[in-house]
C-alpha positions in Angstrom: -23.4 46.5 -23.7 -24.9 43.0 -23.6 -21.4 41.6 -22.9 -20.9 44.0 -20.1 -24.2 43.1 -18.4 -23.5 39.4 -18.8 -19.9 39.8 -17.4 -21.2 41.7 -14.4 -23.8 39.1 -13.8 -21.2 36.3 -13.8 -19.0 38.3 -11.5 -21.9 39.0 -9.2 -22.7 35.3 -8.8 -19.1 34.5 -8.3 -18.7 37.1 -5.6 -21.9 35.8 -3.9 -20.3 32.3 -3.9 -17.0 33.5 -2.5 -18.7 35.4 0.3 -20.9 32.5 1.2 -17.7 30.4 1.3 -16.0 33.1 3.4 -18.9 33.0 5.9 -18.8 29.2 6.1 -15.0 29.3 6.6 -15.2 31.9 9.4 -18.1 30.1 11.1 -16.2 26.8 11.2 -13.0 28.6 12.2 -14.7 30.2 15.1 -16.2 26.9 16.2 -12.8 25.3 16.1 -11.1 27.9 18.2 -13.3 30.3 20.2 -10.3 32.3 21.2 -9.7 33.9 17.8 -9.6 37.7 17.8 -11.7 40.0 15.7 -8.5 41.0 13.9 -7.9 37.4 12.8 -11.5 37.2 11.5 -11.1 40.5 9.6 -8.0 39.0 8.0 -10.1 36.2 6.7 -12.6 38.6 5.1 -9.7 40.6 3.6 -7.9 37.7 2.0 -11.1 36.0 0.8 -11.9 39.3 -0.9 -8.4 39.2 -2.5 -9.1 35.6 -3.7 -12.4 36.6 -5.2 -10.8 39.6 -7.0 -8.1 37.4 -8.6 -10.8 34.8 -9.5 -13.0 37.3 -11.3 -10.1 39.1 -13.1 -8.7 35.8 -14.4 -12.2 34.5 -15.4 -13.0 37.8 -17.3 -9.6 38.8 -18.8 -7.3 35.7 -19.3 -6.3 35.2 -23.0 -8.1 31.8 -23.0 -11.5 31.0 -21.5 -11.2 29.3 -18.1 -14.2 27.9 -16.2 -14.9 28.7 -12.6 -14.6 25.0 -11.9 -11.0 24.9 -13.3 -10.0 28.1 -11.5 -11.3 26.8 -8.1 -9.5 23.4 -8.6 -6.3 25.2 -9.5 -6.6 27.4 -6.5 -7.2 24.5 -4.1 -4.3 22.5 -5.6 -2.1 25.6 -5.1 -3.3 26.1 -1.6 -2.2 22.5 -0.6 1.1 22.7 -2.4 3.1 23.9 0.7 1.4 21.8 3.4 2.3 18.1 4.0 2.0 15.7 1.1 -0.7 13.6 2.8 -3.2 16.5 2.8 -4.9 15.9 -0.6 -7.8 17.3 -2.7 -9.7 14.7 -4.6 -11.7 15.0 -7.8 -15.1 13.2 -7.6 -13.7 10.2 -9.5 -10.5 10.0 -7.4 -12.5 10.4 -4.1 -14.8 7.6 -5.1 -11.8 5.3 -5.9 -10.1 6.2 -2.6 -13.1 5.4 -0.5 -13.6 2.2 -2.4 -10.0 1.0 -1.7 -10.3 1.7 2.0 -13.7 -0.1 2.3 -12.0 -3.1 0.7 -14.7 -4.0 -1.8 -16.2 -2.9 -5.2 -18.4 -4.1 -8.0 -16.3 -5.7 -10.7 -14.9 -8.9 -12.3 -12.2 -10.2 -10.0 -8.9 -10.0 -11.9 -5.5 -8.6 -11.1 -4.0 -6.9 -14.1 -0.8 -5.3 -15.4 0.1 -3.3 -18.4 2.2 -5.0 -21.1 2.9 -2.5 -23.8 -0.4 -1.3 -25.1 -2.4 -4.1 -23.6 -4.0 -4.5 -20.2 -3.0 -8.1 -19.3 -4.5 -10.5 -16.8 -1.9 -11.4 -14.2 -4.4 -13.8 -12.5 -8.1 -14.2 -11.9 -9.1 -14.1 -8.2 -10.5 -17.5 -7.1 -14.3 -17.6 -6.8 -15.0 -14.3 -8.7 -17.0 -13.9 -11.9 -13.9 -13.7 -14.0 -12.5 -16.9 -12.5 -15.8 -18.8 -13.0 -16.0 -17.7 -16.6 -12.6 -19.1 -17.4 -10.5 -16.0 -17.8 -6.8 -16.9 -17.6 -3.4 -15.4 -16.7 -1.9 -13.9 -19.9 -5.3 -12.9 -21.4 -5.1 -9.5 -23.1 -8.1 -7.3 -22.7 -8.8 -5.7 -26.1 -12.3 -4.4 -25.7 -14.9 -3.5 -23.0 -18.6 -3.4 -24.2 -17.3 -3.5 -27.8 -15.2 -0.4 -27.2 -11.5 -0.8 -28.1 -9.3 -0.3 -25.0 -5.9 -1.1 -26.6 -3.5 1.8 -25.7 -6.0 3.4 -23.2 -4.8 4.3 -19.7 -5.0 1.5 -17.1 -7.2 3.5 -14.7 -9.6 4.3 -17.6 -10.0 0.6 -18.5 -10.5 -0.2 -14.8 -13.4 2.3 -14.6 -15.0 0.7 -17.6 -14.8 -2.8 -16.1 -16.1 -1.8 -12.7 -19.8 -1.2 -12.1 -22.8 -2.1 -9.9 -23.3 -5.6 -8.7 -25.6 -7.5 -11.1 -24.8 -5.4 -14.1 -23.3 -7.0 -17.3 -20.1 -6.2 -19.1 -18.8 -7.7 -22.3 -15.0 -8.2 -22.3 -13.0 -9.0 -25.4 -10.0 -11.2 -24.8 -7.0 -11.9 -27.0 -5.6 -15.2 -25.7 -2.1 -16.6 -26.5 -2.5 -19.5 -29.0 -6.0 -18.5 -30.0 -6.5 -16.6 -33.3 -9.9 -15.1 -32.8 -10.9 -12.6 -30.1 -12.9 -14.4 -27.2 -15.9 -12.5 -25.9 -16.9 -13.0 -22.2 -20.3 -11.7 -21.1 -19.8 -11.3 -17.4 -22.2 -10.3 -14.6 -20.4 -8.1 -12.1 -20.3 -9.0 -8.4 -18.9 -7.5 -5.2 -15.2 -8.1 -5.2 -13.5 -8.0 -1.9 -9.9 -6.7 -1.9 -8.0 -9.3 0.1 -5.9 -7.8 2.8 -4.1 -11.1 3.4 -3.2 -12.7 0.1 -1.0 -15.4 1.6 -1.4 -17.5 4.8 0.1 -21.0 5.1 2.3 -23.3 7.2 5.9 -23.4 6.2 8.0 -26.6 6.0 9.6 -25.9 9.4 6.2 -25.7 11.2 6.0 -21.9 11.3 2.8 -20.1 10.2 3.3 -17.4 7.6 0.9 -14.5 7.1 1.4 -11.7 4.6 -0.7 -8.6 5.3 -0.9 -6.4 2.1 -2.8 -3.5 3.6 -5.1 -2.6 6.5 -8.6 -2.3 5.0 -12.1 -2.9 6.4 -11.6 -6.7 6.1 -8.2 -7.1 7.8 -9.2 -8.1 11.3 -11.7 -10.7 10.1 -9.1 -12.1 7.6 -6.4 -12.2 10.2 -8.5 -14.0 12.8 -9.5 -16.6 10.3 -5.9 -17.1 9.0 -4.5 -17.5 12.5 -7.4 -19.9 13.5 -6.6 -22.1 10.5 -2.9 -22.1 11.2 -3.4 -22.9 14.9 -5.7 -25.8 13.9 -2.8 -27.1 11.7 -0.5 -26.8 14.7 2.3 -24.2 14.4 5.4 -23.6 16.5 5.6 -19.9 15.7 4.0 -17.2 13.6 5.7 -14.9 11.1 3.8 -11.8 10.0 5.1 -10.1 6.9 4.4 -6.4 6.6 6.9 -5.4 4.0 5.6 -2.9 1.4 2.4 -2.5 3.4 1.4 1.2 3.0 -1.0 1.1 6.0 -4.7 1.9 5.9 -7.4 2.1 8.6 -6.4 3.0 12.1 -9.2 1.0 13.8 -8.1 -2.1 11.9 -4.5 -1.7 13.1 -5.8 -1.5 16.7 -8.1 -4.5 16.4 -5.3 -6.7 14.8 -2.9 -5.7 17.6 -5.7 -6.8 20.0 -5.2 -10.4 18.8 -1.8 -10.5 20.5 -1.9 -8.1 23.5 -5.4 -8.7 24.9 -8.2 -6.3 26.0 -8.1 -2.8 27.5 -4.5 -2.1 26.4 -3.3 1.3 25.0 -2.2 0.8 21.4 -1.8 4.4 20.1 -2.7 7.9 20.9 -3.1 10.9 18.5 -2.0 14.4 19.3 -2.9 17.5 17.2 -3.6 21.2 17.4 -7.3 20.8 18.1 -8.6 19.3 21.4 -10.9 16.8 19.6 -8.0 15.3 17.7 -6.2 14.2 20.9 -7.4 10.6 21.4 -6.3 7.3 22.9 -7.1 4.0 21.2 -7.4 0.9 23.4 -8.0 -2.7 22.5 -11.6 -3.8 23.1 -11.9 -7.5 22.7 -11.2 -10.3 25.1 -8.8 -12.0 22.7 -5.1 -12.8 23.0 -3.1 -15.4 21.0 -0.4 -17.2 23.0 1.7 -20.3 23.1 4.2 -19.5 20.3 6.7 -16.8 19.4 5.6 -14.1 16.9 8.1 -12.3 14.5 7.1 -9.3 12.5 9.0 -8.5 9.3 9.1 -4.9 8.1 11.1 -2.9 5.5 11.6 0.7 4.4 8.2 0.6 2.6 6.2 -0.4 5.7 4.2 2.6 6.7 1.3 4.1 8.8 -1.0 1.3 10.2 1.7 -1.3 9.6 4.1 0.7 11.7 1.5 0.9 14.5 1.0 -2.8 14.3 4.8 -3.6 14.4 5.6 -0.9 17.0 2.8 -2.0 19.3 3.8 -5.6 19.4 7.3 -4.4 20.1 6.2 -2.0 22.8 4.1 -4.7 24.5 6.9 -7.3 24.2 4.5 -9.6 22.2 6.6 -9.8 19.0 10.1 -9.6 17.7 10.4 -7.0 15.0 13.0 -7.8 12.2 14.0 -6.3 8.9 14.8 -2.7 8.1 13.6 0.6 9.7 10.1 1.4 8.5 9.1 4.4 6.4 8.0 6.8 9.2 4.5 7.8 8.1 2.9 8.7 11.5 0.5 11.4 10.7 -3.3 11.1 10.9 -5.7 12.2 8.1 -9.4 13.0 8.3 -11.5 12.5 5.2 -14.1 15.2 4.4 -16.7 14.8 1.7 -17.2 18.1 -0.2 -19.9 19.4 -2.5 -20.3 18.0 -6.0 -18.6 14.7 -5.1 -15.2 16.3 -4.3 -13.2 15.2 -1.2 -10.5 16.5 1.1 -8.0 14.5 3.2 -6.5 16.7 5.9 -3.6 15.9 8.3 -5.0 16.6 11.8 -2.6 14.9 14.2 0.3 12.5 14.7 0.6 9.0 16.1 2.3 8.1 19.3 2.5 4.4 20.3 2.5 2.9 23.8 6.2 3.6 24.6 5.7 7.3 23.7 7.5 7.1 20.3 6.2 9.3 17.5 6.2 7.2 14.3 6.4 10.2 12.0 9.6 11.0 10.2 9.4 14.7 9.2 12.1 14.5 6.6 9.9 12.2 4.5 7.4 15.0 3.9 10.2 17.0 2.3 11.2 14.1 0.1 7.6 13.3 -1.0 7.2 17.0 -2.0 10.3 16.6 -4.2 12.4 19.0 -2.1 16.1 18.5 -1.8 17.5 16.9 1.4 21.3 16.9 1.8 23.3 14.0 3.1 24.3 16.2 6.1 20.6 16.6 7.0 20.0 12.9 6.7 23.0 12.1 8.9 22.0 14.6 11.5 18.5 13.3 11.7 19.7 9.7 11.9 22.1 10.7 14.8 19.3 12.5 16.6 17.0 9.4 16.2 19.5 7.1 17.7 19.7 9.4 20.8 16.0 9.1 21.5 15.6 6.0 23.7 12.3 4.6 24.9 11.3 1.4 26.8 8.9 -1.4 26.2 6.5 -2.7 28.9 9.1 -5.1 30.1 11.9 -2.6 30.0 13.6 -3.4 26.7 15.3 -0.5 25.1 13.9 0.7 21.7 14.8 3.7 19.5 12.5 6.5 18.5 12.5 9.6 16.3 10.7 8.3 13.3 9.8 4.9 11.9 10.0 1.6 13.7 13.6 0.4 14.3 13.7 -3.4 14.2 15.1 -5.5 17.1 17.2 -7.3 14.6 18.2 -5.7 11.3 18.0 -8.0 8.3 18.9 -6.6 4.9 17.4 -7.8 1.6 19.6 -9.0 -1.2 19.7 -6.8 -4.3 19.1 -8.2 -7.7 22.1 -8.4 -10.1 22.0 -6.4 -13.4 20.9 -9.5 -15.4 18.1 -10.3 -12.9 16.9 -6.7 -13.0 16.9 -6.8 -16.9 14.8 -10.0 -16.9 12.3 -8.5 -14.4 12.2 -5.2 -16.3 11.4 -6.9 -19.6 8.8 -9.1 -17.8 10.2 -12.2 -19.5 9.1 -14.7 -16.8 5.5 -13.8 -17.1 5.4 -13.8 -20.9 7.3 -17.0 -21.3 5.3 -18.9 -18.6 2.0 -17.9 -20.2 3.1 -19.4 -23.5 4.5 -22.5 -21.8 1.3 -23.0 -19.8 -0.9 -22.8 -22.9 1.1 -25.6 -24.5 2.0 -27.9 -21.6 -0.6 -27.3 -18.8 -1.5 -30.9 -18.5 2.1 -31.9 -17.8 2.7 -29.3 -15.0 2.9 -30.8 -11.5 2.9 -28.9 -8.2 6.6 -29.8 -7.6 7.5 -28.6 -11.1 11.1 -27.3 -11.5 12.5 -25.7 -14.6 15.0 -28.1 -16.3 18.4 -26.9 -17.8 16.8 -27.4 -21.2 13.8 -25.2 -20.4 16.1 -22.5 -19.0 18.1 -22.6 -22.2 14.8 -22.1 -24.1 13.9 -19.2 -21.8 17.2 -17.5 -22.4 16.9 -17.9 -26.2 13.4 -16.4 -25.9 14.9 -13.5 -23.8 17.6 -12.8 -26.4 14.8 -12.5 -29.0 13.4 -9.8 -26.7 16.7 -7.9 -26.5 18.2 -9.5 -23.4 22.0 -9.5 -23.4 24.4 -10.8 -20.8 27.9 -12.3 -20.2 28.4 -15.9 -19.1 29.7 -14.8 -15.7 26.4 -12.9 -15.2 24.5 -16.0 -16.0 26.4 -18.1 -13.5 25.4 -15.9 -10.6 21.8 -15.5 -11.8 21.1 -19.2 -12.6 19.4 -20.1 -9.4 17.3 -17.0 -9.6 16.2 -17.8 -13.1 15.4 -21.4 -12.3 13.3 -20.7 -9.2 11.5 -17.6 -10.7 10.6 -19.4 -13.9 9.3 -22.5 -12.0 7.3 -20.2 -9.7 5.6 -18.3 -12.6 4.7 -21.5 -14.4 3.3 -23.1 -11.3 1.3 -19.8 -10.6 -0.6 -20.3 -13.9 -1.9 -23.7 -12.9 -2.1 -23.9 -9.1 -2.5 -20.3 -8.1 -0.4 -17.6 -6.4 0.0 -19.3 -3.0 1.7 -22.4 -4.4 3.9 -20.3 -6.7 4.7 -17.9 -3.8 6.0 -20.8 -1.7 8.2 -21.9 -4.5 9.9 -18.5 -4.6 10.7 -18.3 -0.8 14.3 -19.5 -1.2 15.0 -16.4 -3.3 13.8 -14.0 -0.6 16.9 -13.9 1.6 15.3 -11.4 4.0 12.3 -13.7 4.6 14.5 -16.8 4.7 16.6 -15.3 7.5 13.5 -14.3 9.5 12.2 -17.9 9.1 15.5 -19.3 10.4 15.1 -17.6 13.8 12.4 -20.1 14.6 14.8 -22.9 14.1 17.4 -21.3 16.4 15.0 -20.3 19.2 11.9 -21.9 20.7 10.6 -18.9 22.7 10.1 -15.1 22.2 12.2 -14.5 25.3 15.2 -16.3 23.7 14.8 -14.2 20.6 14.7 -11.0 22.7 17.9 -12.1 24.5 19.6 -12.8 21.1 18.6 -9.4 19.8 20.0 -7.7 22.9 23.3 -9.6 22.5 23.5 -8.5 18.8 23.0 -4.8 19.8 25.7 -5.1 22.5 28.1 -6.5 19.9 27.4 -3.6 17.6 27.9 -1.1 20.4 31.2 -2.6 21.4 32.6 -2.3 17.8 31.5 1.3 17.4 
């Protein structure tokens, strides 16, 4: 009898909760669309009642005890399973992490890390951060946080332990190559800003190079500073690398485009089901860079805000877009904080850039959901995309239908089997950490791996299970020499110096850079791109 009363009490409160939820849903639904009929509202009541019945029956009768929290989370996850993959329900921890990443800063130590077996390993300390000032080095293995062993623990769990409020202390235990005892670092956390632009420098041919990793709250400020610095050095052109850029904040995309097209220009519009989701985004600052050609490099992993940036410079004839057709993520998400720290990201509209092109490629939603897409479907969509023609401000022809199609296609060179095996085993990093610890005083900025050092590296690789034929080594020798030199230089002089060293291996980037040696103006580049397209058409 006591159990019956308790069960009914739990059920009573659960039903009250569901009906309050139903009332809230219907109220918001009616606000969003005043034309809804009474029948539609009655349907809401009916199916919310069904939901509450299932919830209570499961909670009271399932073979194992399940909490209301678990059931509601399962129900929400199931509800979102058949909508687009960008509509997401966040747990409180995940919601906090997501908002932290888009804001571009957090309280922490200032290290980039990677997992090496059971160990979280420092790839590099970020210059100027607490970890950098305390002397943490690339290759250090994190074995404890606040005296708690973290070997074998999930990467995200270790990150959560290391992050915290600015001014708080954390004790990090480090196992360093060549040092027997564990080193303890008592570090005071500080605000760590996630750099949107990790690399910005002048190339040997006088061209400025800027790599934008993502569009967070700091991107516009960082881009302005990077361009100012490059212009002060004197550049004959600017190459902006957006490869593998997943996007980010829409306003930052608009403000960065502003730097090249000037004020009061339409960059992108959004169109959705609700009237308030239909908006136009214009540039707002009296700023416009000029005097040199701009080339934007994209690939299949450039998405969202990076596609708005590339497509907008293309539409306004302010930049030549090269590389491979971008991903095609052109849907807009709104973030909604929920009760108890939960969050919801909902797709509310799609992007359309100045020429009228919709960036979104619907087939990607199926692929991201793990649904099968046949080759016939892919070919049909590709054919349809090629039939959608749009025009830039100056009348240049551009293709639409999903993703940004470059003015000039440049493919990237694939790694050989041996090169992939070396990368997969992470041999460059491990070997360079050991080499740096022994010979750091002898490493100069122009360091290049000698044949003897390469032989030592290959011997080290064989000890780690690397196998290869002599013919494979011949074709991979240049890759090994430059990559090894780059990783060793990284350890002493930082990522930018090392990154410059590896540019010859990046054939896609090298081909984009070469355009500035062939043509002095953007107009000449546009004409060259047009001639290439005409040649392709004539051979089809």
